[in-house]
DSSP file (Angstrom, degrees, kcal/mol; ACC not computed):
  #  RESIDUE AA STRUCTURE BP1 BP2  ACC     N-H-->O    O-->H-N    N-H-->O    O-->H-N    TCO  KAPPA ALPHA  PHI   PSI    X-CA   Y-CA   Z-CA
    1    1 A M              0   0    0      0, 0.0     2,-0.2     0, 0.0     0, 0.0   0.000 360.0 360.0 360.0 129.4   50.3   85.3  142.8
    2    2 A N    >>  -     0   0    0      1,-0.0     4,-1.7     0, 0.0     3,-0.8  -0.606 360.0 -89.6-113.3 172.7   48.8   87.2  139.9
    3    3 A I  H 3> S+     0   0    0      1,-0.3     4,-2.4     2,-0.2    38,-0.2   0.778 123.4  56.7 -56.3 -32.8   47.7   90.8  139.4
    4    4 A S  H 3> S+     0   0    0      2,-0.2     4,-2.7     1,-0.2    -1,-0.3   0.875 105.0  53.4 -73.5 -33.2   44.2   90.2  140.6
    5    5 A D  H <> S+     0   0    0     -3,-0.8     4,-2.4     2,-0.2    -2,-0.2   0.892 110.8  46.7 -63.5 -38.9   45.5   88.8  144.0
    6    6 A I  H  X S+     0   0    0     -4,-1.7     4,-2.4     2,-0.2    -2,-0.2   0.889 111.8  51.2 -70.2 -38.3   47.5   92.0  144.4
    7    7 A T  H  X S+     0   0    0     -4,-2.4     4,-2.5     2,-0.2    -2,-0.2   0.938 111.8  46.9 -55.4 -50.8   44.4   94.1  143.5
    8    8 A N  H  X S+     0   0    0     -4,-2.7     4,-2.6     1,-0.2     5,-0.2   0.931 111.8  50.9 -59.6 -47.7   42.3   92.2  146.0
    9    9 A A  H  X S+     0   0    0     -4,-2.4     4,-1.5     2,-0.2    -1,-0.2   0.912 111.9  47.6 -55.2 -43.8   45.1   92.6  148.6
   10   10 A A  H  X>S+     0   0    0     -4,-2.4     5,-2.4     1,-0.2     4,-0.7   0.910 110.9  50.5 -65.0 -42.3   45.3   96.3  148.0
   11   11 A N  H ><5S+     0   0    0     -4,-2.5     3,-0.7     1,-0.2     6,-0.3   0.878 112.8  45.4 -67.5 -36.3   41.6   96.7  148.1
   12   12 A S  H 3<5S+     0   0    0     -4,-2.6    -1,-0.2     1,-0.2    -2,-0.2   0.716 106.5  61.5 -74.3 -23.6   41.3   94.9  151.5
   13   13 A A  H 3<5S-     0   0    0     -4,-1.5    -1,-0.2    -5,-0.2    -2,-0.2   0.632 123.7-104.3 -78.5 -10.6   44.3   96.9  152.7
   14   14 A G  T <X5S+     0   0    0     -4,-0.7     4,-1.7    -3,-0.7    -3,-0.2   0.655  83.1 127.4 104.2  18.1   42.2  100.1  152.2
   15   15 A F  H  ><S+     0   0    0     -5,-2.4     4,-2.2     2,-0.2    -4,-0.2   0.890  78.6  50.6 -75.4 -32.7   43.6  101.6  149.1
   16   16 A S  H  > S+     0   0    0     -6,-0.3     4,-2.5    -5,-0.3     5,-0.3   0.944 110.3  48.3 -64.8 -47.8   40.0  101.8  147.6
   17   17 A A  H  > S+     0   0    0     -6,-0.3     4,-2.8     1,-0.2     5,-0.3   0.904 110.9  50.9 -62.1 -41.9   38.6  103.4  150.7
   18   18 A V  H  X S+     0   0    0     -4,-1.7     4,-1.6     1,-0.2     7,-0.3   0.899 111.5  48.7 -59.8 -41.8   41.3  106.0  150.7
   19   19 A K  H  < S+     0   0    0     -4,-2.2    -2,-0.2     1,-0.2    -1,-0.2   0.884 117.2  39.7 -69.3 -35.3   40.8  106.8  147.1
   20   20 A Q  H  < S+     0   0    0     -4,-2.5    -2,-0.2    -5,-0.2    -1,-0.2   0.882 121.6  39.1 -80.7 -38.1   37.1  107.2  147.4
   21   21 A S  H  < S+     0   0    0     -4,-2.8     2,-0.4    -5,-0.3    -3,-0.2   0.712  97.6  81.7 -92.4 -18.3   36.9  109.0  150.8
   22   22 A D    ><  -     0   0    0     -4,-1.6     3,-1.0    -5,-0.3     4,-0.3  -0.718  65.5-149.4 -93.6 132.9   39.8  111.4  150.6
   23   23 A S  G >  S+     0   0    0     -2,-0.4     3,-1.2     1,-0.2    -1,-0.2   0.763  92.4  77.7 -67.6 -23.5   39.4  114.6  148.6
   24   24 A F  G 3  S+     0   0    0      1,-0.3    -1,-0.2    -6,-0.1    31,-0.1   0.852 100.7  35.7 -47.3 -44.2   43.0  114.3  147.8
   25   25 A F  G <  S+     0   0    0     -3,-1.0     3,-0.4    -7,-0.3    -1,-0.3   0.338 101.3  94.4 -94.8   1.7   42.3  111.7  145.2
   26   26 A Q    <   +     0   0    0     -3,-1.2     3,-0.1    -4,-0.3    -6,-0.0  -0.535  61.3  54.7 -96.0 161.5   39.1  113.2  144.0
   27   27 A G        +     0   0    0     -2,-0.2     2,-0.9     1,-0.1     3,-0.2   0.596  63.0 124.3  94.4  10.2   38.8  115.5  141.0
   28   28 A I    >>  +     0   0    0     -3,-0.4     4,-0.9     1,-0.2     3,-0.7  -0.591  31.3 169.3-106.5  69.1   40.5  113.3  138.5
   29   29 A S  H 3>  +     0   0    0     -2,-0.9     4,-0.5     1,-0.2    -1,-0.2   0.832  69.3  32.3 -61.3 -41.5   37.7  113.3  136.1
   30   30 A G  H 3> S+     0   0    0     -3,-0.2     4,-1.7     1,-0.2    -1,-0.2   0.648 100.9  75.6 -91.4  -8.1   39.4  111.7  133.0
   31   31 A A  H <> S+     0   0    0     -3,-0.7     4,-1.1     1,-0.2    -1,-0.2   0.934  98.0  41.0 -77.6 -40.8   41.9  109.5  134.5
   32   32 A S  H  < S+     0   0    0     -4,-0.9    -1,-0.2     1,-0.2    -2,-0.1   0.840 114.8  53.9 -70.5 -30.6   39.7  106.6  135.6
   33   33 A K  H  < S+     0   0    0     -4,-0.5    -1,-0.2     1,-0.2    -2,-0.2   0.866 104.8  54.6 -73.4 -32.6   37.6  106.8  132.4
   34   34 A Q  H  < S+     0   0    0     -4,-1.7     2,-0.4     3,-0.1    -1,-0.2   0.811  90.0  89.0 -69.3 -30.8   40.7  106.5  130.3
   35   35 A N     <  -     0   0    0     -4,-1.1     3,-0.2     1,-0.2     8,-0.0  -0.595  65.3-153.4 -77.6 131.8   41.9  103.3  131.9
   36   36 A S  S    S+     0   0    0     -2,-0.4     2,-1.3     1,-0.2    -1,-0.2   0.803  89.2  60.9 -66.4 -32.1   40.5  100.2  130.3
   37   37 A K  S >  S-     0   0    0      2,-0.0     3,-1.7    -3,-0.0     6,-0.4  -0.585  77.0-172.0-101.4  74.8   40.8   98.3  133.6
   38   38 A T  T 3  S+     0   0    0     -2,-1.3     3,-0.1     1,-0.3    -5,-0.0  -0.461  73.0  22.9 -64.2 138.5   38.5  100.3  135.9
   39   39 A G  T 3  S+     0   0    0      1,-0.3    -1,-0.3    -2,-0.2     2,-0.1   0.374  97.2 128.9  86.7   0.2   38.7   99.2  139.6
   40   40 A S  S X> S-     0   0    0     -3,-1.7     4,-1.8     1,-0.1     3,-0.6  -0.524  71.7-117.7 -85.6 155.5   42.2   97.7  139.0
   41   41 A F  H 3> S+     0   0    0      1,-0.3     4,-2.1   -38,-0.2     5,-0.2   0.827 115.0  58.8 -54.4 -33.9   45.2   98.5  141.1
   42   42 A E  H 3> S+     0   0    0      1,-0.2     4,-2.1     2,-0.2    -1,-0.3   0.878 103.8  50.0 -68.5 -34.0   46.9  100.0  138.2
   43   43 A S  H <> S+     0   0    0     -3,-0.6     4,-2.5    -6,-0.4    -1,-0.2   0.852 109.5  53.5 -70.4 -31.7   44.1  102.6  137.7
   44   44 A Y  H  X S+     0   0    0     -4,-1.8     4,-2.3     2,-0.2    -2,-0.2   0.928 110.6  44.6 -64.7 -45.3   44.4  103.4  141.4
   45   45 A I  H  X S+     0   0    0     -4,-2.1     4,-2.3     2,-0.2     5,-0.2   0.930 114.6  49.2 -65.4 -46.3   48.0  104.1  141.2
   46   46 A L  H  X S+     0   0    0     -4,-2.1     4,-3.1     2,-0.2     5,-0.2   0.934 110.7  50.9 -52.4 -51.5   47.6  106.1  137.9
   47   47 A D  H  X S+     0   0    0     -4,-2.5     4,-2.1     1,-0.2    -1,-0.2   0.900 110.8  48.5 -60.0 -44.2   44.8  108.1  139.5
   48   48 A A  H  X S+     0   0    0     -4,-2.3     4,-2.1     2,-0.2    -1,-0.2   0.934 112.1  48.3 -68.3 -40.4   47.0  108.9  142.6
   49   49 A V  H  X S+     0   0    0     -4,-2.3     4,-2.4     1,-0.2    -2,-0.2   0.927 111.6  50.2 -65.1 -42.8   50.0  110.0  140.4
   50   50 A N  H  X S+     0   0    0     -4,-3.1     4,-2.2    -5,-0.2    -1,-0.2   0.878 110.2  51.1 -64.4 -32.7   47.7  112.2  138.3
   51   51 A A  H  X S+     0   0    0     -4,-2.1     4,-1.9    -5,-0.2    -2,-0.2   0.899 109.6  48.9 -65.3 -39.7   46.4  113.7  141.5
   52   52 A V  H  X S+     0   0    0     -4,-2.1     4,-1.9     1,-0.2    -2,-0.2   0.864 111.4  49.5 -69.2 -35.7   49.8  114.4  142.8
   53   53 A N  H  X S+     0   0    0     -4,-2.4     4,-2.1     2,-0.2    -2,-0.2   0.874 109.9  52.0 -68.2 -37.6   50.8  116.0  139.4
   54   54 A E  H  X S+     0   0    0     -4,-2.2     4,-2.2     2,-0.2    -2,-0.2   0.879 107.5  51.1 -67.9 -37.1   47.6  118.2  139.5
   55   55 A K  H  X S+     0   0    0     -4,-1.9     4,-1.8     2,-0.2    30,-0.2   0.942 111.7  48.1 -68.1 -41.4   48.3  119.4  142.9
   56   56 A Q  H  X S+     0   0    0     -4,-1.9     4,-2.0     1,-0.2    -2,-0.2   0.902 112.7  48.2 -56.2 -42.7   51.9  120.4  141.8
   57   57 A L  H  X S+     0   0    0     -4,-2.1     4,-2.4     2,-0.2    -1,-0.2   0.862 107.2  57.3 -71.9 -33.5   50.5  122.2  138.7
   58   58 A D  H  X S+     0   0    0     -4,-2.2     4,-2.5     1,-0.2     5,-0.2   0.911 107.1  48.8 -63.1 -38.7   47.9  124.0  140.9
   59   59 A V  H  X S+     0   0    0     -4,-1.8     4,-2.5     1,-0.2    -1,-0.2   0.917 109.1  51.3 -69.5 -39.0   50.8  125.4  142.9
   60   60 A N  H  X S+     0   0    0     -4,-2.0     4,-2.9     1,-0.2     5,-0.2   0.918 112.5  47.4 -56.6 -41.0   52.6  126.6  139.8
   61   61 A R  H  X S+     0   0    0     -4,-2.4     4,-2.1     1,-0.2    -2,-0.2   0.918 112.7  46.8 -68.1 -37.5   49.5  128.3  138.5
   62   62 A I  H  X S+     0   0    0     -4,-2.5     4,-2.1     2,-0.2    -1,-0.2   0.887 113.6  51.0 -67.4 -39.8   48.8  130.0  141.9
   63   63 A E  H  X S+     0   0    0     -4,-2.5     4,-1.6     2,-0.2    -2,-0.2   0.918 111.8  46.6 -63.5 -43.3   52.6  131.1  142.0
   64   64 A Q  H  X S+     0   0    0     -4,-2.9     4,-2.7     1,-0.2    -1,-0.2   0.880 110.9  50.3 -64.1 -40.6   52.4  132.5  138.6
   65   65 A K  H  X S+     0   0    0     -4,-2.1     4,-2.6    -5,-0.2     7,-0.2   0.847 108.8  55.5 -62.6 -35.8   49.2  134.4  139.3
   66   66 A L  H  < S+     0   0    0     -4,-2.1    -2,-0.2     1,-0.2    -1,-0.2   0.849 111.3  41.9 -68.4 -33.3   50.8  135.8  142.5
   67   67 A V  H  < S+     0   0    0     -4,-1.6    -2,-0.2     2,-0.2    -1,-0.2   0.916 122.8  39.2 -81.0 -38.1   53.8  137.2  140.5
   68   68 A T  H  < S+     0   0    0     -4,-2.7    -2,-0.2     1,-0.2    -3,-0.2   0.792 136.8  12.1 -86.5 -27.2   51.7  138.6  137.6
   69   69 A D    ><  +     0   0    0     -4,-2.6     3,-1.8    -5,-0.2     4,-0.5  -0.549  65.1 172.4-146.7  73.8   48.7  139.8  139.6
   70   70 A P  G >  S+     0   0    0      0, 0.0     3,-1.2     0, 0.0    -1,-0.1   0.814  76.2  64.9 -64.4 -31.0   49.4  139.9  143.5
   71   71 A E  G 3  S+     0   0    0      1,-0.3    -5,-0.1     3,-0.1    -2,-0.0   0.751  99.4  51.2 -62.0 -28.3   46.1  141.7  144.2
   72   72 A S  G <  S+     0   0    0     -3,-1.8     2,-0.4    -7,-0.2    -1,-0.3   0.535 100.4  68.6 -93.2  -4.2   44.0  138.7  143.1
   73   73 A V  S <  S-     0   0    0     -3,-1.2     2,-0.4    -4,-0.5    -1,-0.0  -0.969  71.3-140.5-122.4 131.6   45.6  135.9  145.1
   74   74 A D    >>  -     0   0    0     -2,-0.4     4,-1.2     1,-0.1     3,-1.2  -0.701  15.7-134.9 -78.2 132.2   45.5  135.6  148.8
   75   75 A I  H 3> S+     0   0    0     -2,-0.4     4,-2.4     1,-0.3     5,-0.2   0.792 105.4  61.5 -63.2 -24.3   48.8  134.4  150.3
   76   76 A H  H 3> S+     0   0    0      1,-0.2     4,-2.4     2,-0.2    -1,-0.3   0.843  99.6  54.0 -74.4 -27.4   47.0  132.0  152.4
   77   77 A D  H <> S+     0   0    0     -3,-1.2     4,-2.4     2,-0.2    -1,-0.2   0.879 109.2  50.0 -69.8 -33.8   45.7  130.2  149.3
   78   78 A V  H  X S+     0   0    0     -4,-1.2     4,-2.5     2,-0.2    -2,-0.2   0.934 113.0  45.8 -70.4 -41.3   49.4  129.9  148.1
   79   79 A T  H  X S+     0   0    0     -4,-2.4     4,-1.9     2,-0.2    -2,-0.2   0.896 113.0  49.4 -61.4 -41.2   50.4  128.5  151.4
   80   80 A T  H  X S+     0   0    0     -4,-2.4     4,-2.5     2,-0.2     5,-0.2   0.915 110.9  49.7 -68.8 -47.5   47.6  126.1  151.5
   81   81 A A  H  X S+     0   0    0     -4,-2.4     4,-2.5     1,-0.2    -1,-0.2   0.908 110.5  50.9 -56.4 -43.5   48.3  124.9  148.0
   82   82 A M  H  X S+     0   0    0     -4,-2.5     4,-2.2     1,-0.2    -1,-0.2   0.851 110.0  48.5 -67.0 -32.9   51.9  124.3  148.7
   83   83 A A  H  X S+     0   0    0     -4,-1.9     4,-2.2     2,-0.2    -1,-0.2   0.879 111.0  49.1 -75.4 -33.2   51.2  122.4  151.7
   84   84 A K  H  X S+     0   0    0     -4,-2.5     4,-3.0     2,-0.2     5,-0.3   0.940 113.7  49.4 -66.9 -41.9   48.5  120.1  150.0
   85   85 A A  H  X S+     0   0    0     -4,-2.5     4,-2.3   -30,-0.2     5,-0.2   0.936 112.6  46.4 -63.2 -39.2   51.2  119.5  147.1
   86   86 A Q  H  X S+     0   0    0     -4,-2.2     4,-2.5     1,-0.2    -1,-0.2   0.925 114.4  48.0 -68.7 -38.4   53.9  118.7  149.6
   87   87 A M  H  X S+     0   0    0     -4,-2.2     4,-2.3     2,-0.2    -1,-0.2   0.885 111.4  49.3 -71.6 -35.5   51.6  116.3  151.5
   88   88 A S  H  X S+     0   0    0     -4,-3.0     4,-2.7     2,-0.2    -1,-0.2   0.923 113.3  47.9 -66.6 -41.4   50.4  114.6  148.4
   89   89 A L  H  X S+     0   0    0     -4,-2.3     4,-2.1    -5,-0.3    -2,-0.2   0.893 111.4  48.2 -66.8 -39.1   53.9  114.1  147.3
   90   90 A S  H  X S+     0   0    0     -4,-2.5     4,-1.7    -5,-0.2    -1,-0.2   0.841 111.5  50.2 -65.3 -36.2   55.0  112.8  150.5
   91   91 A L  H  X S+     0   0    0     -4,-2.3     4,-3.1    -5,-0.2     5,-0.2   0.955 111.7  50.0 -59.5 -52.3   51.9  110.4  150.7
   92   92 A A  H  X S+     0   0    0     -4,-2.7     4,-2.3     1,-0.2     5,-0.2   0.895 110.9  48.6 -63.9 -39.9   52.8  109.2  147.1
   93   93 A Q  H  X S+     0   0    0     -4,-2.1     4,-2.6     2,-0.2    -1,-0.2   0.908 113.0  48.4 -63.6 -39.4   56.5  108.6  148.1
   94   94 A T  H  X S+     0   0    0     -4,-1.7     4,-2.9     1,-0.2    -2,-0.2   0.955 112.1  46.6 -66.8 -48.4   55.5  106.8  151.1
   95   95 A V  H  X S+     0   0    0     -4,-3.1     4,-2.1     1,-0.2    -1,-0.2   0.876 113.9  49.7 -60.5 -36.6   53.0  104.5  149.3
   96   96 A I  H  X S+     0   0    0     -4,-2.3     4,-2.3    -5,-0.2    -1,-0.2   0.904 110.8  49.5 -69.8 -42.1   55.6  103.8  146.5
   97   97 A D  H  X S+     0   0    0     -4,-2.6     4,-2.6     1,-0.2    -2,-0.2   0.908 112.0  48.3 -65.9 -38.5   58.3  102.9  149.1
   98   98 A R  H  X S+     0   0    0     -4,-2.9     4,-2.8     1,-0.2    -1,-0.2   0.893 111.0  50.4 -71.4 -35.9   55.9  100.6  150.8
   99   99 A L  H  X S+     0   0    0     -4,-2.1     4,-2.7     2,-0.2    -1,-0.2   0.862 112.2  46.5 -64.0 -37.3   54.9   98.9  147.6
  100  100 A L  H  X S+     0   0    0     -4,-2.3     4,-2.5     2,-0.2    -2,-0.2   0.920 113.2  50.0 -70.6 -41.3   58.5   98.4  146.5
  101  101 A T  H  X S+     0   0    0     -4,-2.6     4,-2.3    -5,-0.2    -2,-0.2   0.976 113.6  46.0 -59.4 -54.4   59.3   97.0  150.0
  102  102 A G  H  X S+     0   0    0     -4,-2.8     4,-2.2     1,-0.2    -2,-0.2   0.923 113.4  48.5 -51.4 -50.1   56.3   94.6  149.8
  103  103 A W  H  X S+     0   0    0     -4,-2.7     4,-1.9     1,-0.2    -1,-0.2   0.912 111.2  50.5 -57.3 -44.5   57.2   93.5  146.3
  104  104 A S  H  X S+     0   0    0     -4,-2.5     4,-2.1     1,-0.2    -1,-0.2   0.877 110.0  49.5 -66.2 -37.7   60.8   92.9  147.3
  105  105 A E  H  X S+     0   0    0     -4,-2.3     4,-1.6     2,-0.2    -1,-0.2   0.851 110.6  52.0 -70.0 -34.2   59.7   90.8  150.3
  106  106 A L  H  < S+     0   0    0     -4,-2.2     4,-0.4    -5,-0.2    -2,-0.2   0.830 109.8  48.3 -60.3 -34.8   57.4   88.9  148.0
  107  107 A Q  H >< S+     0   0    0     -4,-1.9     3,-0.8     1,-0.2    -2,-0.2   0.892 110.4  50.4 -75.4 -42.2   60.2   88.2  145.6
  108  108 A T  H 3< S+     0   0    0     -4,-2.1    -1,-0.2     1,-0.2    -2,-0.2   0.817 104.3  58.4 -67.4 -32.0   62.6   87.0  148.3
  109  109 A T  T 3<        0   0    0     -4,-1.6    -1,-0.2     1,-0.3    -2,-0.2   0.639 360.0 360.0 -74.8 -10.6   60.1   84.6  149.9
  110  110 A R    <         0   0    0     -3,-0.8    -1,-0.3    -4,-0.4    -2,-0.1   0.464 360.0 360.0 -78.1 360.0   59.7   82.7  146.7
């Protein structure tokens, strides 16, 4: 089994559909352009990690703005940003756990 088999399996399992349809993964303008292997499984994982990182940074920016200028930030925006960041981190942890479990099962069946 090579990397193209894993990429095809990931695409057929729905990773590409989730990446394209979910707004959670969108807005990563430079990440997919920087990767030389566009459409590869590696680029999907890197894009997802960059999206999770960006959500965490958004929460930090909103929290700092809340402390420095509380009148300019709605508390609901802070709560929503925190929930999005938590959900994206939870999703990333679940995907990583599943990938590691799958890889471990592939290695033990050899």
